[in-house]
N, C-alpha and C positions, 0 to 999 in steps of 0.2 A: 510169715502167713500160713494158717495151717488148712487142710482141704475136710471141708465135709466127706463124711463118708458116705455109703449109699445107703447104709443102714438109718444114718442119722438124719440123713435127708429125707427118707420113708419115716422117719419119726413127726419130722418138723411138717409136712404136710399131712401126715395121718392128724396133729392134734389141730391144723388148721380147720380141716375137713370137721371132727369132731366138735368142735371148741362152741361152745351153746352165749351169745350174749345177752347177760340177763339184767345190766341197765342201761341205760339209755346213755348216749356217748353226750360229752359234754365240754365246753370250751371254756378257754380262762386268759385275758389280755395280761401276757405275761409281763416282770419287769424287764425284759430285751425288747420291750414294743409289740412284739409280734403275738398273735394267737397260735396258741397251743389245745390241741385236742388231747382228748382221755375218754377211753374206752376199758369198760372192766368184761375178760373173758372167762368164763367157768368152761373146765373140763369135768366131763365124768371121770373118775376114776384118779381125780389128781395129778400133777403137774410138779415135775425139779425146775427147781429154778434153770440148770441149763436147759432143756427143754421150753422153758416161759421165754427164753430168750430170744430161742427159732422160732418159736411161735409168735413174737410181736414184730421178729424182722419178716417174718413171711405174710404177718397182715398189710407190713409196709411200715410200721413203725419202729418203737424198742420200748423195752421197758422204763416205765416211769422213773422221772429223776422230780425231786423235788428241792425248791430254792427259796420257798416263803413260808411263812404263816398259811396266807391266802391261799396259795398252791397246795399245799397239805392240806387243806379244806375241800378243795375241788377234786383232788386226787379220789378222796375218802370219800365224797358225796357219790361218785360210781360205783362205789363198792360197799357202800351203806346197805347190806341185803344178807341176811344171814345164808342164802344159798354160797355167798363166797368166803363163809368161814369154817373155822374149825375148832373142835375141842381137843387142848392137848393137855391132861393132866388138870387143870385147874384154868388154864390161860385159854383163850380165844388164838386164833392165829389167823390174818385174812390172806389174801392176791399177794404173789410178789411183786417189791416194787424195784427197782434197776441199784440198788445198792450191793456193794459188796468188797469186803475186804482183802486188799492187796498185797497187803503185807501187815503180817501176822506178831512183828517183835514186841509191840506194844500194847497186847490183849488186855482187855476187850475193846478198850476206845479208840484205839489207833488204826491207821492204813485204811482207815475206808474211803471209798470212793464211787464215783456215780459211771455206770458202766458208758455214756457217751462220752466219758473224759470232760466232763463239768465238774467245776472244784465243788468240793461236800461243804461246801461253807454254811449251810442251814441244817441244824439236824430237829427232828422232833419225835426223841429217843421217847417208849414207856418207861416211866419210873421204874429203877431196875435196870434197862435195856441199855447196852448190848449187855449181855452177860457170858458169852462166851459158851453157853451149856452145849455138850455135844457139839464142838469143835465149829460151832454156827459160825458163819463167816458170808451169810445173804441175809436180804432185808425185805421182810415185810410188816404189813400191817398186822397190829396186834398186841398181843403180849400182856395183857390182864385178862379181866374177867370178861368183860363189856368190848364190843364193837366202839373202837378207838381210834380218831384219825394219827393217832402217834404207832410208834416203830416197834418191832423187836429183831432180834437176829434170830438164826436159826441155819438148819444145816442144809446146803445148797440140795441134795438130794431128797430132802423130806417131800413127802407130793403135798402139795397144798390145792386148795380147790379150784384157784383161778388165778390172774394174774393183770394187773392194770398197763396197759398199752397209753404209751402216748407220740404223739405226731407234732412234729414242728420242723422250723424252716424248709431243707427239700422233701420232708418228708410228711408235711402237712397237708391232707386233704384238701381238694379240691372243692371253692364254695362261690368261686363267681369265676368268670370267662367261661373258657369253655373247658363242660363237665365230664361231657360224654360223644363219643362220635363213634360209630358202626357202619359197618360194608351197608354198602346200598342208601346211603343219606344224602342231600343235598349237596350238592357242592362248591352254590354259588355265594352270594355278600348278602349282608345283613344290612339296614339301616335301623338307626335310632338314637334320640335322641333326651338322654337322662331328667326327667322331672324337675329336678332340683338346682341343672345345672346347666349352664350357656351354649355347650359344647353339641354338636350332632357328630356321629360316626359313622362309619361305612367300615365292615371288618370281613374277613374272610370266613372261608367255613371252618379256619382254626381259631380261629379270635384273634386273627393277627388283623392290624388296623392297617387297610389301605389310602383311607383320606377322610379327613376331618373338616370341621368348619368350627367358626367361632361365631357367636351372635351378642351381642351388648343382652338380650334378653332371656330368660327362660323360657321354656315352650309356653305355645298359647292354642292348641297345642301339637295339632299334625307336623309331618314331615314327611317330603316326598322327593326324590332322584326325577328330573323331570327326562321327558326325551333326548335335550338336547347336550346332557349332563350336568345343567342347572339345578342344584338344591333351594325347592320350595318348602320354605316352613312359618308356623303362625308363632307369634312372638307375645309375650306376657309386659303389658303395662301395670297392671294393677291397677284397674281402673276403678277408683273405690265407690264408685254406685252401682258395682256388682259384684260382689265380694261374697262370701259365704256358702258356696256351692260348689265350686271346682270348675276350672275347664275356660275361664276367662282369656282373652288374647289380647286384641285390640289393634295390632300391628301385622303386617304380610311381609313378610321377606324374600327376596330371591337371591342367591349367591351362582356364581358363575362357578366351575370345577377346583377354582386356585382361593377359591374364598372371599375372592372380591363382591361385594353389594352390589349387584346393579339395577335392585327395583326394591321399592318401599312402599306399600300402600296402609294408609291409618283408617283405621274406622273405627273410633272410641268417646264418645261422647256421656253427658249426664244421660241421657235417654237412650241408647247403644252402644252396643260393642260386638265386636265380631269372639267370637268362641270356637273353639274343638278344634271342626274341621274344617278340613276346604279342597276344592276340586277344580282341578285344571280342564278344561275345555278344549278340544282339538280346534278352535278357534282361533286360542288362545288367549281367553277368558277363562274369569276364576269365580268359582261359588261359594259363596262365602254362609257360615251361620252365623245368623245375629239375632243377641237377645235384645228385642226391645221393650222398653219400660210404657206400662199403660196404670195412669193412675187411677185410683180407687174410683172416683168420678166417671171417668169415662169407661171404667170396666162393668160397674153397676149400670149405668145407661146401656151396655152393649148385652146386662141382664147375668152378670156374675152376682152368684148371690154376696151379701154384705157381711155375711160371718165367714165368708171363704178369704177372706181381704185384713187377716189379721197385720198384717206390715204396709196398710194401707196403700198397696200396689200390686201387680200382676207382671211377671212380666213373658211376655209372650212371645214368640218366633216367628223371624221371615230369612228369607234366601235371596239374597240380591247377588248379582251379577255385572264380576267389574270388567271393565276393560283398561288393560294396564296402558296408560300416557309418562312417558317421558320415566326420568329416574324417581321418581316419586310423588305419581298423581295416579288415579284412574277414575272413571266414570262408569256411575252404574246404569246398565242398561236395560235393565229387567230384573225385576222383582216381581215374590209371591210373601205375602204372608198371612199367617195362620189368622190374623183378625179380620180377614175378608171372609172367611169360611165359617162361620160359628153356627151351635145350636144350642136356645135354652130352653127349656121349659118349666124354668124356675117364674119366672114371671111374664105372664102374657102381653103388658103395657110397657113390654121395653122391648129393644129390637133385639133382632135373631128370633124369635118366638116360633117354635114347633113342637112337633114330636119328634123326638132323640131316634128311637127305633126306627122312626119311618126315613131319616137321613144321614147314614152310614156313611155318605161322604162327607159331610161336614163334622166338626168338633167341638162336643158336649161343653162351653166353658164352665160348666160345673161338676165334671168329672175331675177328679182329683187323687190323689195318694201320699199326698202328704200334708192333708191337712190346712190346704192354703197356703202351702209355704209361697213365696213371690216367685220362685222359681217353679212354673208350674209343670213346664215339658220337658226340659230339659235335653232338645237335641244333643245329638253326639258323634252321629257320624254324618255324611253326605258321599252320596255317588252316583257316578254320572254313568248312560246306557248310551253308546253313541247310535246304535242298530235301530232304538225304541226312542229315541231322544226322552227321555221320561230319568227323572232324577228319584232316588229312594234315600229316606232319609231312617237315623235310628230315634225314638222318642223315650227316652229310658224314664222318664216318669209316668208314661203312660202302659210303657211294658207292649211297645207297641213298637212295626215299621211302617212307613208310610210309601207308596207309590204314586208319582204328580207329574202332571203332563207340562214338559218345558218347551214344547212348540207353539205353544200361546204368545200371543202379542205378550205387553207389560199389563195394558189395558183388561184383556183377556184372561190374566191371572188372576184380577181380582175377581171376576164373577163365576160363575156355573155355567158358562159356554163357549164354546169357540176352539182354535188350538184341533188339532188331530183326533182328538178322542172324540171333541164337540163339547166335552164336560167342562170347558175352563183352567181354573185352577182347585175344582173340588178334589178329593182323592178319589185315586183308580183306582186303589187298594191298600188293605190294613191287613196287618195279623200280629197275633202277639196275645192278645185280653180281648176277646170280644165284651166283656163289661162295659169299656171303654164308649161302646154305642148300643148296649142295652141287648145282645145277641149273645149274650151266656152268661155263664157264671164264675165264680173263683175257679170251681172245679175245671174250665176249658180254656182257662188260661196257660199259655205256656210259653211265655218272656216271662222272663224276671232281672230286670234293671241292665239290660243288653246292651252292647256296644259292636262297633265296628260292621252296621252292616252293610252288602255289597252283593257286587254281580259278580258270580267266578267268569272269570276271563273266558271267551269262546271257544280260544286254540287250548285250554287246559282241560283234563279231566273235570266232569260237572259243569260244563261250560253253560254259563245261562241263566244255572241255580243262583238260589242267593244265601250266604253262608253270613252266620252272626254270631257271636260270641253272647254267649248266653251266661251273664256273669252268678247269676242266683243270688239268694237274700237268706235272713231269719224265715223266709215267708215260704221257703218253696218245697214243696214236698221234699221230705227226705231229708229236710235239712240243709246247712248252708252247704252250698256248692258250683261248680260251674260246668259246662259242656260248649260246646261246638257243634252247632248244629244248623245243616245243610239244608234248604227246600229246594223243590219244586212247585212253581205256582201252578196255576192254571192256564191254558193257554188264552192268552188274550186275542180280541178281535182284532180284526185290521187296524180300526182306531185306537190299539191301545187299552181297550178297556178290558178289567179282567171279570168275568162272570162269579159270582156266590155261588156255594154250596146251600142252600134253603137261606137263611137271616146273614149268613158269615160266609169270608173268604175262608177257601184253602189254601195248603192241603191241611190232613185230619193230622199229621205228625211231620217229623221231619226223612228224608229218604236216608240220611246219615246221621250220626251223633259220636263224636267223642266222648267219654266220662272217664273219668281214671277208676281205679278200683281200689279199694271202697273210692265211692266219691268222694268223701270228703277230705279226699287229701288233695283234691285238685281243687281251687277256690281262690279266685282273684277277685274280689269284691267291685273294683272298681278299676277304670280305664280299660287295655287290654284289646285284643282282637285276634285274629286268626286269617291266614292265606293259602289256599290251593298251591300245590306246587307243581313244577312242570313233571317230576315223578310221580304223580299220582298221589306225595303224602300230603300233610298240610301240616303248615307251621305254624302254631298255637304262642301267642305273647299273654305270658300271664301277667301283666302289666302292674299289679299292685306289689308284686314279689322281684319283678325285671328280670323275670327269666322265660326265654324265646325257645323254645324246645318242638320237635319235627315228630309226628306220629303217623304211623302207615294206616289205611283204610281197617285193620284191625286194632290200632289202636296199640301197637308198639311203640315206644319212641326208642329213635334211632340217634337221635343229636339231642343236645340239651346245651345253653348257654345263656348264662345269668351276668346280666350288666353290671360291670364294676367302677363305675362310676357314679359317687353319690356327690349330694350338696356342698360334703366336707372337703371334697377332694375325692383320688384314687381310690379304692381300696385294696387291700392288701390279699392275696390268696390266703385263703384259710381264717379269714376273719369272719365274723357271723355281717351277713349284707343286711343294710339297712339307710334308710334313704336313698333307693337303688329305682324307684318307680320309672318306666317309660308308658307312654300314650300306647304305643305299638310298637310292631319292627319289621317292615316292610323287607321282601328277600327283593333279590335281582339277580340274575345270570348274564354272563358272558353276551347272550343272544340279545338280551334288553336294550333298546337304542340308549337307553342314558350308560349303558357300558359297552357298547359294541366300539371296537378300532381301540379300545383306550390300552395303554400300558398301568398291568396295574400291576403294581410291584406292592409285598405282604412284608409290613413294618413288624417291630414288637406286639406282642399283648398288650390290652388298657393295663390290666392289672400288674400289680407290684409285686417283685417277689428277689427277693436280694442272696437268695443262694438256692438252683435249682439245676437241672439237666430239663431241658425242653428240646422237642422233636417238632419241628415245623412248627413252634410257638406254643405246645402245651405239652402238660406229662400225660395227657389222654395218649393210649397207642394209637400212632400212625400206623393207618393201611394203604399200599403203593400200589402201583402197579412196575412191571418191568422197565427199565428204562429211566427212571425217575431220580432225582436227586432230592435225596432230605435232610433238612438241617439241622444240625445238632448247636443250640445254645447255651453256652459252658456260663453260669453266674457263681460267682463267690465273690462279693464286692467287699467282706471284711480280708479279702487275702490280694488285694493288686500286684501284679507281677509274679504273681505263686505259678512254678512249676504242676504242670497236670499230664495226666492221663488219661486218654477215655480208652475204657471196655468193653469190649461187645462181645455177647457171646451164642451159640444156639443153644444153652443147656439155662434152663431158669431153676432157681434152687435159693439157695444160702448160703456162706459162707462167713465163719465165725470168723473175725480178722483181730485182733487181744481182746478187748470187751466190745466191741461195734460190730457190725455183718454186714458183707456187701451182698447185695440181693442177684446176683447171677453165680453161676460155675462158668470159671474157668476152661477153656476146652481150647482146640488147634485155632481156632478162629482167632479168639481173643491173641493168640500168638501171632497171627501173621497181621493183625490190624496193628498191633500194637509196636512190631519191629519195624514197620511201612513195607512188607512184603507185596501187598498191592494198594500203591498210593493211589493209583486210579479209583479205588473203591472206598477207601477208608484215607479221607484226607484230612488234614491236621490232626491226627489225633494223639500227637505229642506236640506241647508247645510251652508258651507262657503265657499268663492272664494278662490283659491289657491295664490299663491305669485305672479303670474303673472295677478291675474284678472281671470282667468279660471277654471268654473268647469264641468264635465258632468252628466245629469240625463238621465234613460231610460225608454220608455214605452214598455211592452214586451205585444203585441197582444197576446191574448189568445185564444185558438180554439172553438170559441163561434161563429157558424154563425149568431147568433141574431147580433152582429156585425158590419157584413157586409155591408157597403154602410153609415157607419157611419161617422163622420171625426171631430176630436180631433183640439181644436185650442187651441194652445201655446202660452203661452209668460213666462217670470219671473221678477221680481222686486228685488231690492235691499231692505232691512227693517234696516231704520236707527230714531230713535226715534227724533232726532233732523230736521230733512228734513221734508216739509210740507207734511202731511196725512203720517208721518212718512216712508215717501218711498223717497229715493235719486236717482232712475231710473225706469223708467218704457220703457223695451225691444219692439222691434218689436213682430209683432202675425206670427207664421209659422202652419201649417196645415199639421197634419196626417191624409190622408186619408186610409180608411179599402177597399178594391177592394170588390164589390159585389160577 
């Protein structure tokens, strides 16, 4: 092992700072079955091969290696830009790759190797290359008059315009699981059920599995933890009478903490089906959203325009309150139906005729945003306020949210009188799109295909306000983008009625909005949700990409996690996420009744990665307080039983080792840890991997204030006397920081 000099270290970090990424990164499913990533880096003034190797290591990767024609094409694709090429005589030379000539006894074609000890079994030399011109002993793209995906050899000290970095194995970029975690982020738990899988998962703030539940059904679609630690979820029975619009369910399941099914209720027939969301009430009953099918004849009699019935039916909505009975039954004790609260001005000879603008408390049967498609309204969220005894629903296809009185009897809910409000089942409030009741134009619209409307819990910042995930769409001003909006409603009277401002309800605008910069960089066109956290931040679930992230009131992202479970199974770290959508990702703390008093043991992260060093389940830097234990998980599954050594250092940087690199600078702490001088702090730093190629080490942070603000840089190596430098493998580096 040779130590990097101070001047070389300065050069490496200067290169990292001045490098300009000029091409999109790209990925490739390698012949080894894992996903590799590549990026091209341009350096003003050029860069030598040795400097490029340091720069690649400082970026967390290594100079690209190539093992197939397909990979050669991918590597070329990130550097297919004249900015990465230079003219040398009659030839064009492109960025550096990781090839080098380690044995010059058989020039020019012999002794070539890849810097990461990969076999040099595939070659893509440009015709006439290698030629050993000027004692050339390194590989770059080029060697002819054009930009080509083939290679040339050139001298290691030539200054080329850039280099191609490859990331794989332990150095692969994070694409699933925990992606980011900063100081001050939420330290609780997140629950989610991937839409294409049958499992439900509870993970901690580091993305480690704490509990899971298995169902026979994919989601249909909501899932929640209950106060008693039970799991309440909707399952999808795939009712053939209600397909084509998403969100159909049909079965409600309740599991205990240990995964045992303790109650099941089905509502799925040829004319009605439960869908999307559910809400548990304080009395133990459950509110369900239900599609109910209305035949064309009945719809026309109610005043639906015949041209708005292209499929011969319309799906209306109703809300039912179910009292659980036994292990697999329930009784409907309350019901509210859209069909009981209609208005139409299309046909005076039909029922429900009246002036739409005069009846904002009723639903215009002929207002539609989807040209009369069967799924007219598309409720996708339901929430309940204990204090108000009111129900909030999200009506996606009308771009509105509604509030209803739940204090009515079942009979009163079908009328416009009765209940605490005195208005029966008529709407108490609606917001988002006043066009729906003839009180505005498209310019007044504020909601765009929204989801997850709910009241913020009273004990949280913004308590009593309404939060909604405003999905956006092609029709949103500014183009497709999503926001999270927080609304302050006009104060209700003693009966729970909300006053209008003129002809429509306020507010004129949200009191708080999260939008990305630029807005188009955050867009989840379907599903999704948001939740206010106890620390005042907001957990956002971009469900279409399976990403759940925490934002501060000012919009800074502190933590980000992407669901690593798809319909095809567990995703590997570094893979391009697909099929990993989630409906929502509700968060919980140990103060919540669902988790209070439970022993919550963090296991492994859900995503797979065969070669890696993890700190408390992730390669994301781990920041802890004094008197804490950090677990280091070592994985090298191709080397079961191998001898390992964990290296830790207070000195960041890069040390070349043969043709590879260690991404930390050994120092006195490295010696103390490796020699067992302080076993109470550095535990199990030397040992053997188990039969699966795994091992565990620990760092116990003592209560010493002088440690505050320091950061330990950690990696592990596999020791093998037959390998170059006696090291069979060098892992990634992960940082453990001690909070000030």
